[in-house]
C-alpha positions in Angstrom: -59.8 -66.3 35.7 -58.4 -63.9 33.6 -59.6 -60.1 34.9 -62.6 -58.5 32.8 -63.8 -54.8 33.3 -67.5 -55.7 32.8 -70.2 -53.1 31.4 -74.0 -54.7 32.7 -76.3 -53.9 30.6 -79.3 -56.1 29.4 -78.3 -60.1 29.9 -78.6 -61.1 26.2 -75.8 -61.7 23.9 -71.9 -61.4 25.7 -69.3 -59.9 23.8 -65.5 -59.5 24.4 -63.2 -57.7 23.1 -59.5 -56.6 23.6 -56.0 -57.3 23.0 -54.0 -60.5 24.6 -50.4 -58.3 25.0 -47.3 -60.2 25.3 -44.1 -58.4 26.7 -41.4 -61.3 25.6 -40.9 -63.1 22.1 -41.3 -66.8 24.2 -44.5 -65.5 25.2 -45.6 -64.5 21.7 -44.2 -68.0 20.3 -46.4 -69.7 22.8 -49.6 -67.7 21.7 -48.3 -68.8 17.8 -48.5 -73.3 19.3 -51.3 -72.7 21.1 -53.4 -70.6 19.7 -55.0 -72.5 16.7 -56.7 -75.7 19.5 -58.0 -72.9 21.4 -59.7 -71.5 18.7 -61.2 -74.6 17.2 -62.4 -76.0 20.4 -63.7 -72.2 21.4 -65.7 -72.3 18.0 -66.9 -75.5 18.9 -69.0 -75.1 22.1 -72.5 -74.7 22.5 -73.6 -70.7 22.3 -70.2 -69.7 20.7 -71.4 -67.2 17.5 -67.7 -66.2 17.1 -64.9 -66.5 18.4 -61.9 -64.4 16.9 -58.1 -63.6 17.4 -56.2 -62.0 14.8 -52.6 -60.6 14.9 -51.6 -56.9 15.0 -49.2 -55.1 13.0 -46.8 -55.9 17.0 -45.5 -58.9 16.7 -46.6 -59.3 20.4 -50.1 -58.2 20.2 -53.4 -60.7 18.9 -57.1 -58.7 18.9 -59.3 -60.4 20.4 -63.4 -60.5 19.9 -65.8 -63.2 20.8 -69.6 -63.1 21.1 -71.5 -65.6 23.1 -75.6 -66.7 23.0 -75.7 -65.3 26.3 -74.1 -65.4 29.9 -74.6 -69.1 30.4 -72.6 -69.7 27.4 -69.8 -67.4 27.9 -69.9 -68.6 31.8 -69.6 -71.9 30.4 -66.5 -70.9 27.8 -64.5 -69.9 30.9 -65.0 -72.3 33.3 -63.6 -74.6 30.4 -60.8 -72.6 29.0 -60.0 -72.4 32.9 -58.2 -75.8 33.1 -57.2 -75.8 29.5 -53.9 -76.5 28.0 -54.2 -73.1 26.6 -54.6 -71.3 29.9 -51.3 -72.9 31.2 -49.0 -72.3 28.6 -50.3 -68.4 28.8 -50.8 -67.5 32.3 -49.3 -64.7 32.6 -49.7 -62.9 29.5 -51.5 -59.7 30.0 -55.3 -59.8 28.6 -56.8 -56.2 28.4 -60.6 -57.0 27.8 -64.0 -55.7 28.0 -66.8 -57.7 28.6 -70.6 -56.1 27.7 -74.0 -57.4 27.6 -75.8 -56.3 24.4 -79.4 -57.0 23.3 -79.6 -59.6 20.8 -81.3 -56.7 17.7 -78.0 -55.3 18.0 -78.7 -52.3 19.8 -76.1 -50.8 21.4 -74.6 -48.0 24.2 -74.8 -44.9 22.1 -71.4 -42.8 21.0 -71.2 -39.3 21.9 -69.7 -36.6 19.0 -67.7 -34.0 20.6 -66.5 -31.0 18.5 -62.6 -30.3 18.6 -61.0 -26.9 17.4 -57.0 -28.2 18.2 -56.5 -31.5 17.2 -53.2 -31.2 19.0 -54.5 -29.6 22.3 -57.8 -32.3 21.6 -54.7 -35.0 21.9 -52.6 -33.7 24.5 -56.1 -33.4 27.1 -57.5 -37.1 26.2 -54.9 -39.3 25.2 -51.7 -37.8 27.3 -54.1 -36.4 30.3 -56.9 -38.9 29.9 -55.3 -42.0 28.8 -57.7 -42.6 26.4 -56.3 -45.0 23.9 -57.2 -43.5 19.6 -59.2 -46.6 17.8 -59.1 -45.1 14.6 -59.0 -41.4 12.4 -60.5 -40.7 9.4 -60.0 -37.5 7.3 -61.5 -37.6 3.2 -58.2 -36.1 2.4 -54.9 -35.3 4.0 -55.2 -31.7 4.3 -59.3 -31.9 5.4 -60.7 -32.5 9.2 -60.1 -34.6 11.2 -62.6 -37.3 13.3 -61.6 -40.0 15.5 -62.3 -42.1 18.1 -61.1 -42.6 21.2 -61.3 -45.4 24.8 -60.7 -46.0 28.0 -62.5 -49.2 29.4 -65.9 -48.8 28.3 -65.6 -45.3 28.1 -65.4 -44.8 23.8 -66.2 -41.3 22.5 -65.9 -39.8 18.8 -64.2 -36.5 18.1 -64.8 -34.2 15.5 -63.5 -31.5 13.8 -65.8 -31.2 11.4 -68.5 -28.2 10.8 -71.7 -29.1 12.1 -70.7 -32.5 14.3 -71.3 -32.2 17.8 -71.6 -29.1 19.6 -69.3 -27.0 22.5 -70.2 -27.1 25.6 -71.4 -30.5 25.5 -71.9 -32.8 28.6 -70.9 -36.6 28.6 -71.4 -38.2 32.1 -69.3 -41.0 32.5 -69.2 -43.9 35.5 -66.1 -44.8 37.1 -65.6 -46.6 40.0 -63.4 -45.2 42.6 -63.5 -40.8 42.7 -60.3 -41.0 45.1 -58.5 -43.0 43.2 -59.2 -41.6 39.4 -58.5 -38.0 41.3 -55.2 -39.3 42.3 -53.6 -41.4 39.0 -54.7 -37.6 37.6 -52.7 -36.3 39.8 -49.5 -38.3 39.0 -49.5 -36.4 35.4 -50.9 -33.0 35.9 -52.0 -30.9 33.5 -51.1 -26.9 32.7 -54.6 -25.5 32.1 -56.4 -28.2 34.9 -56.9 -28.4 38.3 -60.3 -30.7 39.4 -61.6 -31.5 42.5 -63.5 -34.0 43.7 -67.7 -32.4 43.8 -68.9 -35.1 46.8 -72.3 -33.3 46.7 -72.8 -33.7 42.7 -76.1 -35.4 42.0 -75.0 -39.6 41.2 -72.3 -39.3 43.5 -68.8 -37.9 43.9 -67.7 -36.3 40.7 -64.5 -34.6 38.8 -65.8 -31.9 36.5 -63.1 -32.0 34.1 -63.2 -29.5 30.7 -61.8 -29.8 27.3 -60.3 -28.1 25.1 -62.9 -27.3 22.8 -65.1 -26.6 26.1 -67.0 -29.5 26.6 -67.4 -30.7 29.9 -66.6 -34.6 30.8 -68.4 -35.6 34.2 -66.4 -38.7 35.6 -68.9 -40.0 38.9 -68.7 -42.9 41.1 -72.5 -43.9 40.4 -73.2 -46.1 43.4 -75.6 -47.8 40.7 
């Protein structure tokens, strides 16, 4: 079975998004050969609302998007796939997936919009230091302000240079599994302006507080919930 990071909210629609990442041409060829049957069988399953595995600009990477009516349907799909020809052929290929449960009318998790003033500094902080991935970027014209979405695991943030978007000094609370492990990982790539510690008495649990280049505060908290 694949390993998933699971974000549990209300137990309704189950949505999986992420990437299937090959490391060799042989792995990619195995995906291409077995994918059509895997897609056809999954779309025929009771409770499958959508199932798409699409190639990206990188010939070794596919984007994955799945929707099931509920957890039982998703678990039944996982059980079937475990013993399938697809699972055998693609064993060992990296799955970078996030699974979430959403209420059926489509109301999803909110995405904070944080103001940024220096694109280079923001990328250094969020991408190089915190290891967020850039999901997409937008400018109305090449010389106009940047708006971009970033993501790490289930944490999604929008960063904007537009006047009126976000407020400098905003606080975003982000749950993490292990504060010590997160702190140790940050220590492997020190930031020139930051030396964060762990506040073990913070409300909610041990917390690592970081201030981004625009003055916004991120509180990474090891929550007991």
